[in-house]
N, C-alpha and C positions, 0 to 999 in steps of 0.2 A: 247319283244325285238327281237324275232327271225325273224319275217317277215319284209321285207322292207316296208315302208309306200308307199301307192299309192297316187299320187297327181293327182287331176283332173285339167288339164291345159286348159285354154280357149283361150290363146293368139296365134295368128298365127305366122308362121315362120318369115314372113316379118316384122311384128310388133316387134318381139323379136330382130331382127337385128337392127331395128331402135332404140329400147330402149337401146341396149347395145352400139350401135354406139354413141348414145347420151351420154351415161355414159363415153365413151372414150374421145370424141372429145371435148376439152374444149377451154377455153380462151387461152390455151397454143398455139393454132395455131397462135395466134397473135405474138408470140415471136420466132417462128421457123425461120423466115427470118433473124432475128438477129443471131440465132445460126448458120445459114448457112453462113452468112457473116463472121463469125469467124472461121468456119472450112473448108470452101470450099465445092464445090458441091459433089465431089466423097466421101470424108470422111463422109459428112453428110448422104449420101445415105447408106453407110456401117453402120453407127451408128443407123440410123433409122431402117434398116433391122434387125440388131441385137436385138434392143429393141422389135420390133414387134414379132420376133421369141420367145424371152424370155417370152413375155406376153402370147403368145399362149400356150407355154409349161406350164406356171404357171396355166393357166385356166384348162389345161389337168389334172394337179395334183389335183386341187380343185374338178373337176368333178369326178375323179377316187375315191377320198376319200369319196365324198358325195354319190357316187354310192354304195360303200361297206357298209356304215352304213345306207343308205336310209334316210339321213338327208339333208335337203336343206336350211340350215341357217349357215352362217359363225360362229356365236357365238356357235351354237350347235356342230359344228365340233370341235371347241376349247374345248368344254365341254367333248366330247367323247375322245379327245386325252389327255387332261391334267386335266379333272375335272373343278371345278369352276375357278381356276386361268386362265386356257385356255380360258374359256368363257369370263371372265372379260377382259383379254388382248385383245381378238378380239373385244369385244364390245367397249372398250375404244379407241382402234386404229381407228375403223370405225367412232366413234362419233367425235373424234378430227379431223381426216382427212376430213370428210365431212362438219363439221362446218367450218373448214378452207376454204374448197371449196366454200361453200355457201356465206361466208362473202366476199371472194374475188370476187365472181360473182356480188354481190350486190354493191361492191365497184366500180366495173367497171360501173355499171348502174349509181351510184351516180356521177361519174366523167364525163361519156360520154353523158348521156342523156340530161343534160342542154345544152351542147355544140351543140348537134344535133338540139335541139329545137331552139336554137339561130340561127343556120345556116338556118333552115327552115323559120324562121320569118325574116331572114336577119337583125338580131340585131347586130350592131357592138360593141357598148359598153354595156356590160351586165348590166341590171337594176336589182333592187331588187324585181322584180315580184315573186310571189310564184311559178309560173310554171317554173321559171328558177333556182329554188333552189333545188339542188340535194337531200337534206335531205327529202323534202316533196315528191319529185318524187319517191324516194325509198319506202317510206311508202305507197304511193298510189298504186304502182305496187305490193307491197307485199300483200296488202289487196285485190286488185281487181283481180290479175292474179295468183299469186303464191299460196295464201292460198286455193282458191277453188280447184286448181289442187292437192295440197298437201293433201286434205281431201278425195281424192278418196280411195276406199277400196283396190284396187289392182294396182300394177305397170302397168299391161297390158293395162289398159285404157289410159295410157299416151303415148302409141305407136304413136298416131296421132300427139301429140305435139312434140314427140321426133323426128319424121321423119324430123322435122323442125329444130331441135335444136342440140346443140353440147355440150358435157361436159366431162371433165376429170381432172386429178389432176396434171397438170404440175405446179410446183411452179416456178415462174419466177424469177430467180436471175441473175442479170446482170453482165456480164463479160464473157470472153471466156471460162474460166474454168467451168462456169456453164453450158456450152452447154450439157455435158453428163447428169447431173442431169435433165436438162430441158427435154431431150429426154427420160430419164428413166421413168419419170412420164407421158410421153406423151400417154401411153396406159394403165393407171390405170383404171380398171373398176371392180376390183375384188369384192368389196362389193356388186355390183349390179348383178354379174353373177348368184348367187344361187337363189335370188328372181325371176329373169327372167326365170331361168330354171324351177322353180316350176310352173310358169304360162304358160309354152310353151305347145301347143297342142301336144298330142301323144309324150311326151318328151322321148327321149333316150339320153344316154351320147353322142352318135355319132352325133345326130341331134343338140344338144346344142353346141358341139365342132364346128360343121359347122357354127352355128349362130355366135359363137365367131370369127372363122377364117374369115368369110365374113365381119363382123364388122371391124375387125382389118385391113383387106385388103383394104376396102373402105377408112377407115380413113388414112391408110398408103399413099394411092394415094393422098388424099386430103391434108394431111400434106405436102407431098413432093411438090405438085404443089403450095400450098400457100406459102411455103418457097421460092420456086424458083421464082415465080412471084414477090414476095416482094423484093427479093434479086436483081433480074435483073432490077427492076424499080429504085432502089436507090443505088445499090452497097454498098459503104462504109458508106452511111449516114443513115443506118437503125437504128431506135430507138428500144428499147426493146419492145415497144408496137406499133405494126405496124400501128394501127389506128391513133396514134399521128403523125407518120411519114407522113401519107397521109394528115392529116388535116393541117399540117404545110405548105404544098406546095400549096394547094388550098382549103380553108375552105368551099367554096360553090360549089365544083364540085358535080354534081348530082349523078354520079355513086358512088363516094366515100361515099356520104351521104347515099345512099341505102345500101352500104356495112355496114356502121356503124349501120344503123337501123337493118339490118339483124343480125349483131353480138349481138346487144342489145337484140333483140327478143330471139335469141338462148340462150344467157346467162340467161335471165329471165326464160325461159321455162325449163331450166336445173335444176333450184333450186329444184322444187318438186321431181325430180327423185333422186337427191342426198339426199333429206330429208328422203325418204323412208327407206333406210338402217339404218339411225340414229335412226329413231323412232323405228324400229324393234330392234335395239341393246339396246335402252333404255328399251323397254318392256321386252326383254330377261333378262336384268340385274336386273330390279326392280320388275317386275311382271311376273316371269318365268312361273307360272302355270295357269295364267288367260286366259280365252278365249277372242275372239274379243269383244270389248266393245266400241260403238261409242263415248260416252263422253270422254273416256280416249284417244282414237285415235285422236279426235279433239283437246283436251287439250294439248297433247304433241306437236302437230304440231304448235299450236298457241304460246305456250311457246318458242319453238325453234325459230320461226320466229321473235317473239318479241325480244328475246335475240340477234339474229344476227343483226336485225335492230339497236338495241342500240349500238352494237359494231361498226357497220359501221358508224353510225352518230356521236357517242361521242368519239370513240377511233380509229380513222383511222390509228394511228401508229401501231396498233396491227398486221398489215400485216407482219411486220418483225418477230414477234413471230410465226406467222403461217408458216413462212419459216422454222423455226426450227421444228415445229410440222410436217410439210410436210416431212422434211428430216428424221424424225424418224418414223412416222406412215406409210408413203407410202411404204418404202422398206419392212416394216413388212407385210403389206397387200399384196404386189406384190410378194415378194420373200420368206420372212422368214416363215410366217405362212403357206402358202400352202405347202411348202416343209416339214416343221416339222410335220404338221398334217398328211401329207401323210406317212411319215416314221413311225409315231405312229399308224396310223389307219389301214394301209394295214397289214393284219396278217402275222406273221413271216413264217407261213407254206407256204403262197403263194409267198412271196418275202422275203428271209432272208436278214439280215442287209447288207450282203456283195454283194447282187445282184446288177446288173447294174442300174435298175431304182432307187433304194434307194441311191446308191452312187451319181448318177446324182442329185437326190433331195438334198442331203447333200451339194454338190457343189453349187447348186442353192441358198441354204440358205446362203452359204458363200458369194456369189456374192451380196446378199442383204445386208449383214453386210458391205461389201466393199463400196457399194453405200452410205450406211448410214454414214459411217465414212467420205467418200469423201465429201458428201453434207454438213455435219456438219462442217467439217474443212474449206470448202470454206466460209461458212457463218461466222464462227468465225474470220477467216483471214480478211474477209470483214469488220466486225464490228471493229476489233482492228485497222485496217488501217484507220478507221474513215470515209471511203467513205460511204455515206448513200445509201444503195441499195433501189431502189424502187421496191419492189416485187409486180408485178401485175399479176392477173390471177393466175392460178396455174397449 
């Protein structure tokens, strides 16, 4: 236990930025214009900045804790901080959060893909052809694109597809009040930080923090521009899902079609990246001491994908439930766990409980609880008032 483990990383700095950027940037970008239409430009910028800074700080806490114990797995940090309950809590939160993420991505594919194909084929009245059926398309994409990528041994190899793609955990809940929760989860990439750190070449804490900061900065600019353009194009008529706003105005516009194809590609290529931490969490929880084993690696991926496909095809209304899951697991992963693990793991000799870093971390966990309570109360108010929220993306 004395020596820190040495990891042999093979992934370059740029690829790591891509992978993390990919983990950050999600279908959430489609809802930011809506958020901006509800808050105005200046307030939106302030909120976005605040959230970006908080995310960066939270990654700092994670890296610091993982540096002290020489462990680079979220669940193992939980184990070092609180024993098995800590490991289970982290594992379950990651699993729920990312299964929610993956199903909402595939849900977008199921809804958007048939429309895009219709537009390409200039079909006005949708026929019952198989290639216009969202359910078939989701299964085909899962088997041909997502599964092969999900079977890779390391995250690093996905750098190429990530450079291309976008993913994060913004749960879209419609109404002004949701703007802050939408933004709070706009930079969730925490389950992916440590696996990417493990595979970074010549990894140091500082280098990984650079990767994180660059990823967050790039996404910050993209988020802002996407929201601004969407907002300036439609002002008050922005729908929660920007693509639908566009398609309502001109379904056959080539540029918009390309944008929709790009978003679909991004969303599809993101699923494997989000699947990695889930598979790792499941392995940590169920087979903690086993070494890497191909059949198990493949089986877990296939089971997960099958499960998510079933959800998307047979139970599309579950997205509301994932809103609740997102509202509980996302603040845990972003705010609460990193802070609490940090307070437990950094030795008291180094930083006593009353030291500034630990007090900051405690406040940070407090913010997480606030976010959780806010998001949940918004959702409950929404349900009780009977307006059916369409939560899309995350």
